[in-house]
C-alpha positions, -999 to 999 in steps of 0.1 A, spaced: 51 33 570 66 53 542 92 33 522 112 59 504 140 37 490 145 54 456 167 80 473 190 54 489 214 38 464 227 15 490 193 0 498 185 -2 461 217 -21 453 211 -44 483 175 -52 472 187 -61 437 215 -82 451 192 -102 474 166 -107 446 193 -122 424 199 -149 450 180 -182 453 149 -178 476 163 -200 503 195 -179 505 177 -146 512 189 -130 544 178 -95 554 202 -75 574 208 -39 585 185 -12 573 165 -35 550 158 -58 580 147 -28 601 123 -17 573 109 -52 570 103 -55 608 86 -21 608 65 -32 578 52 -64 593 51 -54 630 15 -43 630 2 -75 615 24 -97 637 14 -79 668 -23 -83 659 -19 -120 654 0 -125 687 -25 -105 707 -54 -124 691 -37 -157 698 -32 -148 735 -68 -137 739 -82 -169 725 -58 -190 745 -70 -172 777 -106 -176 767 -103 -213 759 -84 -218 792 -112 -202 812 -139 -221 793 -120 -254 797 -116 -249 835 -153 -241 837 -163 -272 818 -140 -293 840 -158 -280 871 -191 -293 856 -180 -325 839 -151 -339 860 -150 -351 895 -147 -322 919 -113 -332 932 -98 -336 897 -113 -302 886 -100 -284 916 -65 -298 911 -65 -283 876 -78 -249 887 -46 -235 902 -21 -243 874 -47 -234 848 -52 -200 864 -17 -190 853 -27 -185 816 -51 -155 817 -28 -130 835 2 -141 814 -18 -137 782 -30 -102 793 6 -91 801 18 -102 767 -11 -84 750 -3 -52 769 34 -53 759 25 -59 722 0 -31 720 26 -7 706 62 -11 692 88 -14 719 124 -25 721 128 -58 702 146 -74 731 116 -66 754 90 -79 730 110 -110 723 116 -117 760 79 -111 768 67 -134 740 91 -162 749 85 -160 787 48 -157 781 47 -188 759 69 -207 783 45 -200 812 15 -209 791 31 -242 780 41 -249 816 6 -242 828 -9 -266 803 16 -293 813 10 -287 850 -28 -290 846 -22 -326 833 4 -334 859 -18 -321 887 -48 -342 875 -25 -372 868 -38 -404 852 -51 -401 817 -48 -363 818 -10 -364 822 -2 -376 787 -31 -358 772 -21 -324 784 15 -329 774 3 -335 738 -20 -304 742 10 -284 753 29 -294 721 -2 -286 700 -3 -251 716 34 -246 708 31 -258 672 2 -233 666 23 -205 680 53 -215 658 32 -216 627 13 -184 630 38 -161 647 59 -143 621 88 -136 645 126 -139 641 139 -174 636 158 -173 669 126 -167 688 109 -195 670 137 -219 677 137 -209 714 100 -215 717 104 -249 700 133 -259 723 113 -248 754 83 -269 744 104 -300 737 124 -295 769 92 -293 790 78 -323 772 109 -344 779 112 -334 815 76 -342 823 76 -374 803 107 -386 822 87 -381 854 56 -397 840 49 -428 861 28 -443 834 56 -449 808 92 -462 807 123 -441 802 128 -454 766 92 -446 757 96 -411 771 128 -405 750 112 -421 719 81 -399 722 102 -368 726 123 -377 695 91 -383 675 76 -349 684 110 -333 679 109 -343 642 74 -329 639 84 -296 656 116 -294 635 95 -297 603 71 -270 617 101 -246 624 114 -253 589 80 -245 574 78 -213 595 113 -203 582 102 -208 546 71 -187 552 93 -159 567 117 -161 537 88 -158 513 74 -129 532 108 -112 531 111 -119 493 76 -103 488 88 -73 508 119 -70 486 97 -71 455 76 -44 471 107 -22 476 118 -28 440 83 -21 426 80 11 447 114 22 433 104 14 398 70 32 401 88 62 416 113 62 387 85 59 362 65 87 378 97 109 377 102 100 341 66 109 333 70 142 351 101 150 331 82 141 299 53 163 309 77 192 317 95 187 283 62 186 265 53 220 281 86 237 280 104 255 252 137 237 248 156 268 238 145 294 263 135 271 292 102 289 296 67 275 289 57 268 254 25 275 235 8 242 246 14 249 283 0 285 279 -31 272 261 -37 248 290 -32 276 315 -57 298 298 -82 270 296 -77 264 333 -81 300 344 -111 306 322 -125 272 333 -143 267 300 -162 300 304 -160 334 288 -147 352 319 -115 350 339 -124 356 376 -106 388 388 -98 399 352 -66 395 333 -43 412 309 -24 397 280 8 410 263 19 398 229 56 406 225 74 404 192 111 410 185 115 437 158 132 426 126 143 393 141 147 377 107 173 404 98 192 396 130 193 359 120 203 367 84 232 391 94 245 376 127 235 339 123 211 316 140 234 311 170 231 349 178 194 347 171 190 319 197 210 338 222 188 368 216 157 347 222 171 334 255 180 368 267 147 384 258 128 355 276 150 361 307 143 399 307 105 393 303 105 370 333 125 395 354 98 421 349 67 401 358 55 386 391 70 351 392 44 338 416 14 348 395 22 359 360 28 334 332 53 337 303 55 315 273 73 314 239 43 315 216 60 314 182 94 319 166 101 353 181 68 359 198 62 358 235 28 357 253 26 371 288 -5 366 310 -11 389 339 -40 378 361 -58 405 381 -41 434 363 -59 464 349 -50 485 318 -27 509 336 -8 481 353 -6 460 321 8 489 301 33 497 329 46 460 328 48 461 291 67 493 291 92 479 317 98 449 295 103 470 264 127 494 281 147 465 296 152 448 262 161 481 246 186 490 274 203 456 271 215 468 237 217 433 222 230 440 186 207 439 156 226 460 130 202 454 102 171 465 121 150 493 107 143 506 142 176 506 160 211 492 160 200 469 189 172 446 196 138 461 204 103 448 212 69 457 200 41 448 225 4 446 221 -17 448 252 -53 436 258 -72 436 290 -103 419 303 -120 437 331 -137 419 359 -172 426 345 -164 419 309 -172 385 293 -145 376 268 -129 343 259 -91 338 261 -91 334 223 -107 368 219 -84 384 244 -54 370 225 -69 382 192 -71 417 207 -35 416 219 -25 404 184 -44 433 168 -26 457 191 7 442 183 1 444 146 -7 482 149 24 487 171 44 471 143 26 492 117 31 524 136 69 522 139 78 493 162 96 495 195 65 505 213 36 494 235 0 497 222 -31 490 242 -61 476 225 -90 500 227 -69 530 236 -74 564 220 -44 557 197 -57 523 187 -67 521 150 -46 550 138 -10 556 131 9 566 162 47 570 161 65 568 194 100 583 192 127 556 195 145 558 228 
């Protein structure tokens, strides 16, 4: 059963309230009680089924031994009342094979135990003599074992105890071998013992419920701790200003895609994007405008890549690294040009820029083909080299590493 309590403030508050009480005052109600019953049902059902099976087997074995060891007339007198137990036990086992309505399972268990106790008592009554008192004591022993090991609601336990004592008193009052006073005294004696057994069963149930409450609380705390750890991991891998991945996260992503080798399966392209004259923007418009510029550029880069595959990270102060898995040279240059044009079209002011009155980007592009062996560090180095030449050749442009224009001055008219 899945216990998802961290999303239920009411259950969380109730668990804390119950654990603040003394152990003996713990009472489960409502949803928490339903969760507890669902939690322990499987174990309780297994115990009840096993107990019923063993009682039936012992009954059959005892009847068989009686036929061998006792006088025939006595053994035959025990046979009919003793035959009640096996079918009753089988019926209870069948009902407790799977969860059913609580009232049905409670009624079946109480009725089944009553018939089993009645059967044990009738075996002694039918045989009479020494067997009368002996089987009444056996009946109480059977009831006590059931009370001790059955983790059922207290009302069911009390009902079973009352039925056992009631049967004992009725049959003892009709016992020709003892006086009325002796019958009452014996009943009172066994009542004290069964009362202590019920009290012990109640304590065991309360301790089980307290353990369950600790389990609920611990699950909630583990979930809260896991959530906090996830938040910390996210913070450690996220740039706090722009909200995109940071350099650490991108490095881990590159290592994962390359898998420690010198080749990315399916090939990959890398874009190194740098805001032109960003320092002048900070100096003339202030750092608040600089931060806003970084946020807007990060947003525009993300809008121009495939969100389900491509990766964007803030790699330095005003540098952004874009990873495009499975993209060739033509596709990478097209993406880079879309990003450059989007930033330029946004016309974010940079009045001191040597390129334009608005913010522009220079982008270096490097591509690893599917049959080329190259490490992520080398690919990044190529993208850096292309970016450097894009800056040297006039800024506000895209330059592909290894292209015909790479390595010589190439001025692209500002748009």
